[in-house]
PLY file of the C-alpha trace (Angstrom):
ply
format ascii 1.0
element vertex 77
property float x
property float y
property float z
element edge 76
property int vertex1
property int vertex2
end_header
87.07 114.26 86.00
85.44 115.33 89.25
86.70 118.23 91.34
87.44 115.82 94.22
89.68 113.79 91.88
91.69 116.88 90.96
92.08 117.72 94.64
93.27 114.18 95.42
95.73 114.23 92.54
97.13 117.57 93.70
97.36 116.26 97.28
99.38 113.21 96.17
101.69 115.35 94.04
102.36 117.77 96.90
102.98 114.93 99.34
105.36 113.30 96.85
107.26 116.55 96.44
107.60 116.87 100.22
109.02 113.34 100.45
111.40 114.04 97.59
112.49 117.34 99.15
113.29 115.68 102.51
115.14 112.87 100.76
117.28 115.27 98.75
117.92 117.52 101.76
119.34 114.52 103.60
121.32 113.47 100.52
119.67 110.05 100.37
119.17 108.39 97.01
115.90 106.77 96.07
117.67 103.42 96.05
118.99 103.96 99.58
115.56 105.00 100.86
113.93 102.03 99.14
116.37 99.71 100.88
115.68 101.34 104.27
111.91 100.94 103.96
112.04 97.53 102.26
110.58 98.50 98.89
111.98 99.29 95.44
113.12 102.42 93.66
110.30 102.32 91.10
107.68 102.43 93.86
109.34 105.49 95.43
109.61 107.21 92.07
105.85 106.82 91.58
105.18 108.09 95.12
107.42 111.13 94.63
105.65 111.95 91.37
102.26 111.70 93.06
101.24 108.83 90.79
100.72 106.35 93.61
98.72 106.53 96.81
101.30 105.53 99.41
100.17 103.30 102.29
100.18 104.73 105.79
102.67 102.15 107.08
105.06 102.96 104.25
104.66 106.65 105.04
105.47 105.83 108.68
108.66 104.04 107.61
109.70 106.99 105.44
109.12 109.39 108.35
111.23 107.17 110.63
114.13 107.24 108.14
113.93 111.04 107.97
113.41 111.33 111.74
110.25 113.38 111.28
106.50 113.08 111.76
104.09 111.67 109.18
102.18 114.93 109.18
105.28 116.69 107.80
104.30 115.07 104.48
100.58 115.77 104.83
100.54 119.44 105.85
99.58 122.04 103.32
102.22 124.74 103.72
0 1
1 2
2 3
3 4
4 5
5 6
6 7
7 8
8 9
9 10
10 11
11 12
12 13
13 14
14 15
15 16
16 17
17 18
18 19
19 20
20 21
21 22
22 23
23 24
24 25
25 26
26 27
27 28
28 29
29 30
30 31
31 32
32 33
33 34
34 35
35 36
36 37
37 38
38 39
39 40
40 41
41 42
42 43
43 44
44 45
45 46
46 47
47 48
48 49
49 50
50 51
51 52
52 53
53 54
54 55
55 56
56 57
57 58
58 59
59 60
60 61
61 62
62 63
63 64
64 65
65 66
66 67
67 68
68 69
69 70
70 71
71 72
72 73
73 74
74 75
75 76
């Protein structure tokens, strides 16, 4: 595995954790969020685990549900 791959994997995991954290803070279930963004719970589970590279338009929809900016999920705190 290349160093860039490890960095990308870590990036996706951190982004997924940020999405999950916002969802839980707003007391929204994965099923509810999936309904709001027109996808399914399995897809969101994979995104939150960092196992799936989420599309930018899906990320935009998630940000709209949480009333935040896309970069809230992308920033390295």
